[in-house]
C-alpha positions in Angstrom: -15.1 26.5 8.1 -13.0 25.1 11.0 -9.3 24.8 10.8 -9.4 21.0 10.7 -11.6 21.2 7.6 -9.3 23.7 6.0 -6.3 21.4 6.5 -7.9 18.1 5.7 -5.3 15.7 4.2 -5.5 13.4 1.2 -5.4 9.6 0.9 -3.0 7.9 -1.5 -3.2 4.2 -2.2 -0.1 2.5 -3.6 -0.6 -1.1 -4.8 1.2 -3.5 -7.0 2.1 -7.2 -7.2 4.6 -8.8 -4.9 8.1 -8.0 -5.8 7.3 -5.0 -8.0 9.1 -2.6 -5.6 6.1 -0.8 -4.0 7.7 -0.8 -0.5 10.9 0.7 -1.8 9.1 3.3 -3.8 6.8 4.2 -0.8 9.7 4.5 1.6 11.6 6.8 -0.9 8.6 9.0 -1.4 8.2 9.3 2.4 11.9 10.4 2.6 11.4 13.1 -0.1 8.1 14.6 1.1 7.8 16.1 4.6 4.0 16.4 4.7 3.4 12.7 4.0 2.6 10.0 6.6 3.3 6.4 5.4 0.7 4.2 7.2 2.0 1.0 8.8 -0.3 -2.0 8.3 -1.2 -4.6 10.8 -0.6 -8.3 9.9 -0.9 -11.8 11.4 2.0 -13.0 9.3 5.2 -13.9 11.3 7.8 -11.2 11.6 10.9 -11.8 9.4 14.3 -11.7 11.0 15.2 -8.3 9.5 11.8 -6.6 10.2 10.8 -4.3 13.0 7.4 -4.2 14.7 5.8 -0.8 14.1 8.1 0.0 11.2 7.5 -2.8 8.7 4.1 -3.9 10.1 2.3 -4.1 13.4 2.6 -7.9 14.1 -0.5 -9.2 16.0 -2.1 -12.5 16.5 -5.0 -13.7 14.4 -7.2 -13.6 17.5 -6.4 -10.0 18.2 -6.8 -9.1 14.5 -10.2 -10.7 14.4 -11.3 -8.9 17.6 -10.2 -5.6 16.2 -12.2 -6.3 13.0 -15.3 -6.8 15.1 -14.6 -3.5 16.9 -14.3 -1.7 13.6 -10.7 -0.7 14.1 -9.7 -1.2 10.5 -10.3 1.0 7.4 -9.7 -2.0 5.3 -8.5 -5.6 5.7 -8.0 -8.7 3.6 -6.6 -12.2 3.8 -3.7 -12.8 1.5 -1.8 -16.1 1.3 -3.4 -17.2 4.6 -2.4 -14.1 6.6 -4.6 -11.1 7.5 -3.5 -7.6 6.6 -5.2 -4.4 7.5 -5.0 -0.6 7.9 -5.7 0.7 11.4 -8.2 3.5 11.3 -7.0 5.7 14.3 -3.6 6.8 13.0 -4.9 7.5 9.5 -7.8 9.7 10.7 -5.4 11.5 13.1 -2.9 12.3 10.3 -5.6 13.3 7.8 -7.0 15.8 10.4 -3.5 17.3 10.5 -3.6 17.9 6.8 -1.1 15.2 5.9 -1.1 13.1 2.8 -1.5 9.5 4.1 0.0 6.8 1.9 -1.5 3.3 2.3 0.7 0.6 0.7 -2.0 -2.1 0.4 -3.2 -4.8 -2.0 -5.9 -4.3 -4.6 -8.6 -5.8 -2.3 -7.8 -3.2 0.3 -7.5 -0.4 -2.3 -11.1 -1.1 -3.5 -12.3 -0.8 0.2 -10.4 2.5 0.7 -11.8 3.9 -2.6 -15.3 3.3 -1.2 -14.5 5.1 2.1 -12.5 7.9 0.4 -13.8 8.3 -3.2 -11.3 11.1 -3.8 -8.3 8.9 -2.9 -5.5 8.9 -5.4 -5.1 5.3 -6.6 -1.5 4.5 -7.8 -0.7 1.0 -9.1 3.0 0.0 -9.6 3.6 -2.4 -12.5 6.8 -4.1 -13.6 8.1 -3.5 -17.1 7.3 -7.2 -18.0 6.1 -10.4 -16.3 9.6 -11.8 -16.8 11.1 -8.8 -14.8 8.6 -9.5 -12.0 9.4 -13.2 -11.9 13.2 -12.3 -11.8 12.6 -9.8 -8.9 10.6 -12.3 -7.0 13.3 -14.9 -7.4 16.0 -12.4 -6.3 14.0 -11.5 -3.1 14.3 -15.2 -2.1 11.1 -15.1 -0.1 9.0 -17.5 -2.3 9.6 -21.1 -3.1 8.7 -22.4 -6.6 5.0 -23.0 -5.9 4.5 -19.7 -3.9 6.2 -17.7 -6.7 3.9 -19.3 -9.3 0.9 -18.5 -7.2 2.1 -14.9 -6.7 2.7 -14.5 -10.5 -0.9 -15.7 -11.2 -2.2 -13.3 -8.6 -0.1 -10.5 -10.2 -1.9 -11.0 -13.5 -5.3 -10.6 -11.7 -4.2 -7.6 -9.8 -2.9 -5.8 -12.9 -6.2 -6.5 -14.7 -8.1 -5.1 -11.7 -5.8 -2.0 -11.6 -6.7 -0.9 -15.1 -10.3 -0.7 -13.9 -10.0 0.8 -10.4 -6.7 2.8 -10.3 -6.3 6.2 -11.8 -2.5 6.2 -12.0 -0.3 3.4 -13.4 3.5 3.8 -12.8 5.9 1.4 -14.5 8.8 0.5 -12.2 11.5 0.0 -14.8 14.0 2.5 -13.4 13.5 3.0 -9.6 14.3 6.7 -9.3 12.1 7.6 -12.2 9.2 5.7 -10.7 9.8 7.4 -7.3 9.7 10.8 -9.1 6.5 9.9 -10.9 4.8 9.0 -7.6 6.0 12.2 -6.0 4.6 14.3 -8.9 1.2 12.5 -8.6 1.1 13.4 -4.9 2.1 17.0 -5.5 -0.6 17.3 -8.1 -3.3 15.9 -5.8 -2.2 18.2 -2.9 -2.8 21.2 -5.2 -6.4 20.1 -6.1 
């Protein structure tokens, strides 16, 4: 067996509805575990003022995104609220070959695509303690207007229903540090498999 096969990494998908705290949890997990690579998705959505290209997302035009889809550059991609999001293949494969745990923070559509490509991927879905908590978190983020927030809440219900079918780990983000520790433990468990 070659060294690259001996050190093959693992894929972890972290999904959850908008506003549930998955980005915060993912970032904290990345800070706690040294052998983890947190993948940065590409998107056609405009960059927010406080975001950094290459750190929050790779911001590219719709035309470039569609050309890269045709070339097969994405492991998964989806259109969400009129913007395209996707995981670039090259970095993920490179990090897996180094034996890293690669975390993909993606939506349910993307998670289902990754599960087909990597059947042994650990699928973690982050849920809020209640829909009221999720609505409050979305309101506090200040990113959605009334109609967008309503649409995102409806989508959240659909995502949570799908998660019960396709995800093998459900983490309730009631207390942030506890949720972070639960995700860390899941990752430690899959690394030892």
